[in-house]
N, C-alpha and C positions, 0 to 999 in steps of 0.2 A: 707712286705704287707701280711696280714693275713685275712682269712675268719672267722667269727664268725657266727655259726648257732645257733639262739636262740631257746630255747624249748618252750617258751611262747610268746604270742603276747605283754604282759606286759613288759617282758624284751627286746623284740624288739623295742618297742616304746621308752623305756627308753634310749636305744642306739642311736635311729635314729631321734627322734622328732626334735632336734635342727637342724640337717642337713636337714631334709626334710622341716621344716618350713621356712628356708631361701628362698626357692623357692616353696611356697605353691601351687600356681596354677599349676606349672609343676608336683608337687607330689600329686595332689589332689586324683588321683586314688589309689595310695599306701595308703594314709591316710584312704580313705573310705573303701577299702577292709580290712585293719587292724581293723577298727572299727567294721565292720560286723563280722569279725572273733572273736573279743572280746565279742560282744554282742550276737551272735547266731551262734556258731560253728557247729551247727547241719546242716546248709544249705550246708556244704562242705563234700566231700566224703572221705577225708583222711587227714593225718597230713600235716600241712603247712610247706613250705620252707621259712624260715625267715632268711635272710642273710645280713650281713654288711661286707664290706671290710674296713680294718683299715690300715693306714700308721702311725706307732707308736700308738699314742693315738687319732688320728684324723680319723673319718669317712669320706671316700672319695667315697663310692658307697653303694647302697642298692639294694636288689632284694627280690621279694616276689612272692610266688606261693601258691594258695589255690586250690587244686584239687576239680573239674576236669578242672579248668580254666587255662589260659595261665600264663607264667611267666611274671611279670611286672618289668621293670628296671627303676632305677632313673636316674636323671642327674648324671654324673660321673665327678669328679674333677681330675682324673688322668687316662689317657687312658689305662694304664697297668691293671687297675682293670677289664677291659672287659675280658681279658684272664683269669684272676683269677676266675671270676664267671663262665665262660664258662667251665673251667675244673671242677669247683666244682659241677656243675649241671649235669655232664655226667652220674651219677647214677639215675637221675630223668627221668621218662617217660613223657616228656613235649609235649603237643599238639602243643604249639607254644609259641611265645614271643612277647612282645610289649614294646615300650619305645621310647624315643627320636630318631629321624630318624637316625642320624649317629651312635648313640650308639647301637641300636638294630641291624642295619646292620652289625656292626663290631662284635657284639656278636654271631650272627648266623654263620658268617663266621669262627670265631675263634673256635666255638663249632664243627662245621663240620671238621675243620682242626685237632682237638684234637680227632676224631673219632666218633663224633655224626652225626645224619642224616643231610642231606641238608634241607634247608628251602626255601620257596617261599613267597614273599610278597603278602599279601591278601588285605590289606586295608591301605589307607592313611588317617589320621585323623588330626584335628586341635583342640587344647585346647583353649577355650574361658573363659574370666573372666568378670563378670558383677559387677559394684559397684552401679549403679543407672539405673533404668528402664526408657526407653524412651517409653511413652504409644503408643501403636499401634492404628490404625484406629478402631473405635468402630464397633463391629459386634454383632449380635444376640447371646444370650447364656450366660451361667454363669459357673464358675469352681466349681466343687464339688468333694469330696473324692469319690473314688470307693467304692462300696458296695458289700456284699457277692453275691447279686443277678446279679452283672456284671461279675462274675467269668468266665463264658464261653465265653462272648464277649472279655474279657481281654486276655484269653488264645489264642483265635484266632488272635487277634491283635498282641500279642507278637510274635506268630509264623510267621505272615505275616511280621512283622518288621525285624526279625532275617533273614528270607529268602530273603527279598528285600535288606537289607543293608549288609548281610554277606554271603548270599548263603547258610545258614544252614538250613537243612531240619530235624529238631529234634522236633517232637511234644511232646514227654515226658518232654524234657527240658522246652518247652514253658508252658506246664501244670504245672510243678513245679514252674517256675517263677511266673506265674499267682497266684498260691496259696500263694507264699511268698508276692507278692504285696498285695493281698486282706487281708492277715493276719497282714500286716504292720510289717514284720520281717525285721527291720533295714532300712525300706523305706516306703514311702507313695505314693499311686498312685492317680492322679486326672484326671477327665474327663471333657471335655467341653460339656455342656448339652444344647441342643436347643429344646425347647418345649417338654422336657421329653425324648429326643433321644440323646445318646452319639455320638458325631461326631469326637472327637479326644482325645488323651490321652497323659499324660506325667507323669514321676515319679520323686520323689526327695529322695535322701538318700546319704549315704557315707560321713558323716561329717568330716571336717578338723578342725584345731584349730580356724579358723575364718570364715569358709564358709561351703558350702555343694554343692552337684552336682545334676544337672538336667540330667535325662536320659530317654531312650525309648520314645522319641517323635514320635508319629505315627498318621496320618490321613489316613483313607481308600481312595483309588484313587477317588471315585465318590464324595468325600467331600472336595477335595483339591482346592486351589485357592481362598478360601473364607475367609481366615484370621483366621480360628479357631485355628491352632497351634500356631500362633503369639499371639493371645489373651490369650490362656491357659498358654504358657510359660511365658508371661509377668505377668500374674496374680499370678502364683506360684512363680516365682522369686521375685515379690514384697512382697509377704507374707513372704518369707524367710528373706529378708532384714528387714522387719517390726518386725520379731521375734527376731532381734538382730544380724543376720549374717552380716559380713562386705563384703563378696563376695559370688557370686553364679558362679559355674563352669559348663561348658558342653563340650562334645566332638562332633565334626561334621565329616561327611564323606566329604573329599575334592573333591570327584567325584560328589557331589550334590550341585551345585552352589546356587540352590534355598534356602536350609536350611542355607547355610552360609550367604547369603544375609539377610534373614528375621531375623536371630539372631542378626547381627550387627545392623540392623534398630532399634531393641528394646534395644540397649545399650551394648551388649556383644562385647568385644575387644579381637582380636587374641593375643595369648600368644606365642605358639610354636607349631610345628608339631610332630606327633606321628605315628609311623607305627606299623602295625601288620603283623607277619609272622607266617606261619604254617609249621611245620616240616613234611617232607615227611614219610610216614609209608610203612611197607612192604619192 
């Protein structure tokens, strides 16, 4: 059982695409990050970790990390590969790891046993897949792409989303994310507009072989409960299907029953659960 670290995202995808595509929904994040790395590496702060574990000539596990972000783990076909990746990443200064629930839990335990830092579970997520939109109840407004004049609002909303969903208090990161959204660097941001006022946002990016991912769904508290997010996500999802995508994917916070309910109401189907861990520092 061997680890191969690819030096380019092209080599990485050549090795992994067949393995990842067999479970495209489960691996939509790895596909999306790899596509962003290929199309705009400037948005990352250091060299990527692009690893595959092989049993003879068969890929059995994949791991990817693009600084400054967390390691992402694939589904794994042989449990022994978890220990292999744990040892191989000891030289990396990882802020955290995320992946299928049992796999990422085993990974952080194995890495700690091998001399790495301990980790704490930060978030439980669920991956959803949509094939056909169920139209939500009509609400006032229309979806539109975000414009440069929306930049300050987007930066504030990205910050609010990250703080509320993840407890992250990082305004520079929110500002950088807003700049990437507005510039359309590997992603497109949409706003739901009511009488000239933006009331909700969501983005789309991270293409997979047959799909794409919805992300950063946010409505400010004083605008919630009016159906704006449902209408926006449904409109953006339908546009992606109309453009030729077979699937649209998204992640939800399992601790937020409202978001899980509204996405299922517009046609999103649960696929699998995904946990996020942060490594202890100091």
